[in-house]
C-alpha positions in Angstrom: 3.9 203.8 -17.8 2.6 207.2 -16.7 -0.7 206.8 -14.3 -3.3 209.2 -14.3 -5.0 210.9 -11.7 -9.0 211.6 -11.7 -10.6 213.6 -9.2 -14.4 214.6 -8.6 -15.5 213.2 -12.0 -18.6 211.1 -13.0 -18.2 208.2 -15.6 -20.9 206.6 -17.3 -21.3 203.6 -19.2 -17.5 202.9 -18.9 -16.2 199.6 -19.9 -12.5 199.9 -18.5 -10.9 202.7 -16.4 -7.7 203.7 -17.3 -4.8 202.9 -15.1 -4.3 205.4 -12.1 -5.9 206.7 -9.1 -9.5 207.8 -8.8 -10.5 210.2 -6.0 -14.4 211.3 -5.3 -15.1 209.9 -8.6 -18.9 208.6 -9.5 -19.0 205.4 -11.7 -22.8 205.0 -13.2 -23.7 201.9 -15.1 -20.4 200.8 -15.7 -19.6 197.3 -17.2 -16.2 196.2 -15.6 -17.3 192.5 -16.3 -13.9 190.5 -17.0 -11.7 193.9 -17.0 -8.3 193.8 -15.3 -8.8 196.3 -12.7 -5.2 195.7 -11.1 -3.1 198.5 -9.4 -6.1 201.1 -9.7 -6.7 203.2 -6.6 -10.5 204.1 -6.0 -10.5 206.5 -3.2 -13.7 207.7 -2.0 -15.7 206.7 -4.8 -19.2 205.4 -5.6 -20.1 203.0 -8.0 -23.8 202.7 -8.9 -25.5 200.0 -11.0 -21.9 198.6 -12.1 -21.3 195.0 -13.3 -17.8 193.7 -11.9 -18.3 190.0 -12.7 -15.3 188.2 -12.5 -13.0 191.5 -12.7 -9.5 191.0 -11.8 -8.5 193.0 -8.4 -4.7 192.3 -8.1 -3.4 195.1 -5.6 -6.5 197.2 -6.4 -7.1 199.8 -3.8 -10.7 200.4 -2.3 -10.8 203.1 0.4 -13.9 204.4 1.6 -15.8 203.2 -1.5 -19.5 202.6 -1.8 -21.1 200.0 -3.8 -24.9 200.5 -4.6 -27.2 198.0 -6.5 -23.7 196.5 -8.1 -23.1 193.1 -9.2 -19.8 191.8 -8.0 -19.9 188.2 -8.9 -17.1 185.8 -8.2 -14.6 188.5 -7.2 -11.4 187.9 -4.9 -11.4 190.9 -2.8 -8.4 189.0 -1.0 -6.1 190.0 -4.0 -6.8 193.7 -3.4 -4.2 196.0 -1.7 -4.8 195.0 2.0 -3.3 198.2 3.5 -6.1 200.0 2.0 -9.3 198.7 1.9 -12.7 199.8 3.2 -16.0 199.6 1.4 -19.7 199.0 1.9 -22.4 197.5 -0.1 -26.1 198.5 -0.5 -28.5 196.4 -2.6 -25.7 194.5 -4.2 -25.1 190.9 -5.6 -22.0 189.4 -4.1 -22.2 185.7 -5.0 -19.2 183.4 -5.1 -16.7 186.3 -3.8 -14.1 185.9 -1.5 -13.0 188.0 1.3 -10.4 185.5 2.8 -8.1 187.0 5.5 -9.1 190.5 5.3 -9.7 193.2 8.0 -13.2 194.2 7.2 -13.7 195.6 10.7 -17.3 198.2 10.6 -18.3 196.8 7.0 -21.8 197.6 6.2 -23.6 195.2 3.9 -27.2 196.2 3.2 -30.0 194.9 1.5 -27.5 192.4 -0.5 -27.5 188.9 -1.7 -24.1 187.1 -0.5 -24.6 183.7 -1.2 -21.6 181.1 -1.4 -19.4 184.0 -0.4 -16.1 183.2 1.8 -15.1 185.0 4.7 -12.6 182.5 6.1 -10.0 184.1 8.2 -11.3 187.5 8.0 -12.0 190.0 10.7 -15.4 191.6 10.5 -15.9 192.7 13.9 -18.4 195.5 14.4 -19.8 195.1 10.9 -23.5 195.0 9.9 -25.3 192.6 7.8 -28.8 194.3 7.4 -31.2 192.3 5.4 -28.9 190.0 3.4 -29.3 186.5 2.2 -26.2 184.5 3.6 -27.2 181.1 2.2 -24.1 178.9 1.9 -21.9 181.7 2.7 -18.5 180.3 4.7 -17.6 181.8 8.1 -14.6 179.8 9.4 -12.3 181.1 11.8 -13.8 184.6 11.1 -14.1 187.4 13.9 -17.7 188.2 14.2 -17.6 189.8 17.5 -20.4 192.8 17.8 -21.4 191.8 14.3 -25.2 192.5 13.8 -27.0 189.7 12.0 -30.7 190.5 13.4 -32.1 191.0 10.1 -30.0 188.8 7.7 -31.3 185.3 7.2 -30.1 181.9 5.6 -26.7 181.9 7.2 -24.8 179.1 8.8 -22.3 179.9 11.7 -20.4 177.7 13.8 -20.0 179.1 17.2 -17.0 176.7 17.8 -15.3 177.7 14.7 -15.6 181.5 14.7 -15.4 184.2 17.3 -19.1 185.5 17.8 -19.2 187.3 21.2 -21.6 190.1 21.5 -22.9 189.2 18.1 -26.6 190.0 17.4 -29.0 187.6 16.0 -32.8 187.6 15.6 -34.8 184.9 17.3 -36.2 183.8 14.1 -33.0 183.2 12.4 -30.5 181.7 15.5 -31.1 178.4 14.2 -28.6 179.1 11.6 -26.0 178.9 14.8 -27.2 175.0 15.4 -26.8 173.7 11.7 -23.9 171.5 12.3 -26.0 169.4 14.9 -28.6 168.6 12.5 -31.3 169.0 14.7 -35.1 170.2 14.1 -36.4 173.3 15.5 -40.0 174.0 15.3 -41.3 177.6 14.9 
């Protein structure tokens, strides 16, 4: 099957993109929930107000992609093409999504709800979690060196199971580093 190439286009209310490559395209208010997005390449694209709930991402490529106000529930980003993966999130819901074993250096997560997500064995070094809710999100054997958590909250990170050298935390939320000790800290 021939795959199409799309460049510089804007798509509104699309239900499923055609197989192929999308370069510098915008997707507005699209509903990709439960869609099979396998083997599609998104290069320097922007998704705004889109729903990706439970979409299938096998060998999907996301390079320099921005997600703004999108729902990305239950996604398995670890199924994506690992060679070309870089994105940022602003105002998104990433609940129950998995980023296991991905190299996500310098990734920006801003104003997002990332509850019960999984970053096991990932490299998030030099990333930023700006005003994100990280309740019950799993960090295990994760490289969190130089990560900025100062404005995020509800995280629970075990310093003995993760690399946190030079990471930044706020004094108000630093108790998330001590959760495993089941101690009470007065504020």
